[in-house]
N, C-alpha and C positions, 0 to 999 in steps of 0.2 A: 504493500500500500504506500509505503514511504520511499520506494525505490527512486533514486535520483534527487531526492530532497535533502537539503542541508539539515543538519541536526537543529540549528537555530530556527529554520523554517518549520520544522516539526513541532518545536516547543511553542512557537507563535500560534499554532493551530489551537492550543489550549486557551488562548485569549479570546474572549467574546467581543469581536470587533464591533458588532452592531450596538452593543451596550456602550462601548467607548465612544462611538459616533454620536450616540444620544447625548452624552455629556459634552462632547465637542459642540454640538448644535446648541445645547442649552447655554453655553458660555461663549458662543461666537468664536470658537478657537480657530476656525479656518477662514475667517473673514479677511478678504483681500489676499488670500493665499493662492498662488498659482501652481507651485511645484512641491515645496517641502511642507507637507501637511502635518497635523498633530499626530496622526498615526505613524508617519515616518519618524517624527521626533521621539515618540514613545519607544519605538523599536531600537533607535540609535541609543537612547538612554539605557534601556534594558541590556542591550549588547555590551555597552560599556561597563555596566554593573557585573555582568556574568564573566566578563574577561578581565575584570579588576583594573581598568585603565586608571592611571594616576592623575590625569588632567584632561581637559577638553581637547587640547592640542594632541595629546597622546591618543585619544579616542579617534580623532579625525585622521591621524596618520594610519591607524590600524584599519579604519574603514576604507580609506583611499588606496591602501595597499591591495585591497580586494575589490576595487571599483567595478570590475567586470561581473562581480556577483551581487552588486548592490540591489539590482531589481529583484532577484530571487530571494534576497534576505529581507526585502520590504523597506529598504532605506530610501527609495525613490531614485530619481535620475542623478541628482547632484547633491552631495552633502559637503558643505564647506564649514570652516570654523565660524565664519561670520553669521551664516544663516541659522546654525544651531545655537550659537550664543544669543542671537537676537530672539529666537523662539523661546529660549529659557527665560529671557528677560521680560518679554512682553505677553506671552500667552498665559492665560489664567491658570494658576497652580491648582485651582479647584477641580479642573478636569482630571488631573492625575490623582488628587485626593479622593474624589468620588469613585474613580475606577479602582483605586487601591482597596477601598472599603467593599466594593463589589467582589473583588477577588478574595478578600479576607473571608467573606461570607461563604464563598464556594469552598475555600480551603478548609475552613472549620467544619463544614458539613461533611466533606470527604474524609476528614481525619478523626471524626468523632469515634470514641471507643468507650467501653464500660470497664476498662482495666483499672481505673483509679480507685483507691481504697475508699474514699468518701464520695458517695453518689451525688450527682448534681453538678451545676456549673461552678467551677472553682477558678477564681481570678486572682492574680497577683498584680498589685498596682505600685509602680515605682517610676523613677526618672533617671536619666543619665544626662550629664552635661557634656557638650561638645565645644571645646575652646576654639575661638576664632580671633584672628588678628583685628583689633579694633580700628586700625588705620585703613584697613581694606573693607571690613564688614562694619561700617560706621553705624548701621541701624541696629546692631545687636549689642549695645553697650551693657556691660556686666559690672565691671568695677572701673576705677579711674583710668587704668591703662590696659584694660582687658575686655574682650568681647566674648560672646558665647550664646548658644541656644540650649534649650532643654527639650528632650523627647520624653514626655510623660506617657507611659505605656501601660495599658490594661492588658495583661498577658493571660491568655486562656491556657491553664495548666494542662488540661486534658488533651487538647489538640496541638499544643506547642505553637500556636499562632497568635500574634498580637490582635486583640479584638478592637482596640481603640488606640490611636496615636495622636497626641495633642502637642503641637510645637509652640513653644513660647520663648521669649528672651530668657537668658539664664538667670536674670534677676528675680523672676517670678518664683515665689515660695512654693514648695511642693504641695502644701496644704490647699492653696488656692486652686490648683488643678483639679481637685476633687469636685469642684463646682461644675465641671464640664461633664461629669459622669452621669449616666442614666442607670440607676440601680435596678437590677432585676429581682423580682420576688423569688425567694428561696435560694438565691445564689450565695456563694461564699466569697468574701473579699479579704485578701491577706495583705496587711499593711505593715510597714516598718514604723518605728516610734516617731519618725519625723512627721507622720500623718495624724498624730494624736491631737485632734481638735474635737471636743466633745459635742459641739453643735452639729458638726458635719457627721460625726459617728452616729449621733442620734437620728440623723436623717436616714442612715442605712437601716436602723431599727424600724423606723416608720414605714419603710418600704418592705418590711417583712423579709429582710435579707440578713445574713450573718456576716459579722466582721471578726477577724482575729488580728490583733495588733499588739506589738511589743510595748509594754508599759514604760513610762518615764520613771526616773528614780525619785521624783518628788510626788509620786502618786499618794493621794489622801483617800484611803478606802476604809469604809465602815463595814466590818464583817457582820453578816446576819447569821449565817450558819456555814458549816463545812460539809463537804461531800466525801463519801468514802472513795478511797483510791488505793492503788497498789504501789507502794513505795519502791518495789523492785524494778518498776518500769522507768524510774527516774522522776516520777511525779512527787514533789515534796509537799505540796498543799493544793487543795482545790476548794475555793471559797466563793460564796455568793454574798453579795452585799450591795452597798450604794456608795457613790462618791460623797465625801464629807465636806469638801470645800464649799464656801457659800456660793460662789459664782458657778463652779463646775457642776454642783448639784442641781442648779437651775438649767444649765445647758444640757445635762443628761440626767433626767429625773428617774429613769427606770433602773431596774436591777442590772447589775453587771457581775460577771464571773471573773475571778482572778486565779490563774493557774501558775504555780511556781514549778519549774521543771529544771532538773539537772541533766545536762548533756555530758555523758561519760567520755565521749570522743574528744570534745574540746575542753572538758573539765571546767565548764562554765555554767552558771545558773541564770535562767531567763524567767522573766515574769510576763505573762500574757494576759490581755484583757479580751473578753469576748461577750457578746450578748446572747450566745447560744447556750441553753441550759440542758440540751439533749445529748450533745456529743460527749464522748468520754474525754478525760483529760489527756490521754495518749493521742487521741485524734486531733485535739487542739494543737498539741506540739507538732504532730505530723503535718498538719496544714501549714503551720508557720515555716517548717523546714522547707516546704516546697516553694516558698517565696523566692528562694534562691534561683529558681528557674528563670525568672525575668532577668536576673543578673547575667545568667548564662546567655540569654538572648542578646543582651546589650553587647557582651564580649564577642559573641559570634558575628553579629551584624557589623560591628566596627572592624573586625579582622578580615572578614570575607566579602563584604559589600562596601562600596565606596561612599561613606558619608563623613569621614574625617577629612579627606582631601576634596574640597568642593570645587566644582567645575564652573562656578559663576559666583559673583560677589553680591548680587542683589538678593533681597529677601525672597522674591518670587523664584529665582533660580535655585536657591537653597531648598526651598520647599519642594520644588519639582524633583530635585535630586533625592531628597529623603523619601518621597513617595514612590519614586522609581525604584529605590532600594527595597521598599516594602513590597512593591509589585514583583520584583525579581525573586524575593524570598518566597512569596506566595506561589509563583510559577513553579519553583523547584518543589515546593510541598505538594502542589496539585499534580505535577507530573509523576512524582513518587507514588501518590495515592491512586491515580487513575491507571497507571501501568503496573500497579502492585509490585513496585521495586522494593525489595527487602533490604534497603540500605538506609543509613542515616542521612539527614538533610545535608550534612557536611560532605559525605562521600558523593552524593548525587551532584552537588554543586561543583566539586573538584573535577569529576569526570566530564560533566557538561562543559565546564569552562575551557577545557583543552580539546573539546570535540565539536565545537559549534560549526566548524566549516567542513566536517566530515559528512559523508552521505550514508552513514550507517543508520539503520532504524534504531531509535533511542533505546528501546528495551534490550537490544542485542549488546549495547555497550556494557550492560551489567550482568551478562550471562557468562558463566565459566571463567570468571575473573577472581583472583585472590586478593581480598582487601584487608588481609591480616596486618599488612604493614601500614595501612591508612589509619591514622589515629587523630582524634580530635586534639587541638592544641591545649585543651583542658578536659579532664575526665568528668563527664556528666554525673556518673553515679557517685563518685567521691564527693563532688561538690554538693550533691543533694543531701549528704549526711551532715553538712555543716550549716551553721546559722550565719 
């Protein structure tokens, strides 16, 4: 079926072009465009992500080196540094944002499993800061002589796909990004202690959802009663009570649960707060351990997809590149799920990245090959055991 098609062209077939065209029409992306369309722009950006180009000029050199294949790869007739840079500067980044969320929905649906210990939607919410040169990225002021942006990410633990990505200047506090979330009933939200804001946490409770957050050291907690627990599991205490401070008790008037847990591997004691009175204390600790998966995602995407070395200096260009990275990540996940490739996302990306201009059917790239020597730059299983 794919005989004669480049691997990149085979991957592109997993992208719903009609949906992308709908967003282009909505935001007038192709207005006054004769040759280099938004679709051509998207494929160039994704190609650059999958081949880990270091700069826009580097991407153009790679594309022009194979100019005879541009039509078959979907890049259009002519791709120059100026028209790609101009497109990233002027075309609405919302086109790429909306399309990224459409692919996220597809990827999450394709990768849903029932293997996770706690049933239901489990999310980890955290942010990562990407430093920028203030003299070049003037719009992203962070400190006096430093610029940066933050990627606030709601990560679906079950599918390993980011469900929501919110881009802000690095100066925006993490807590404020919680206001952009739409909480799902009966879902679980895992948060670090930087997100301890009782007004916002109470909003999660009002949506009949669960939160697990690491408590701050100045917690004022009035114990009402203690729950039975097995100390051999590392649980040191499991208490139900209310906040005792004057202001915080008004911000969060309902009952809370405080779980103290000793992690034998790190030899550290952690205190968690949750509004869920049904989970066991061990499950509360297990949920928080899985918060680390969003950190793994940040490391993975920074190392393997180009979002640290930006190909444009305007805010619009930066947003397009970030969402192009998310789109590339989702493509890899979707290809793996649709073709039932029993390899990690890292392995799939590594193989595809060096095979985009081959004419081998994609699935054949992963048959009868030994991947024992292909290792993640960090061990997922080891990291999940750490807080």
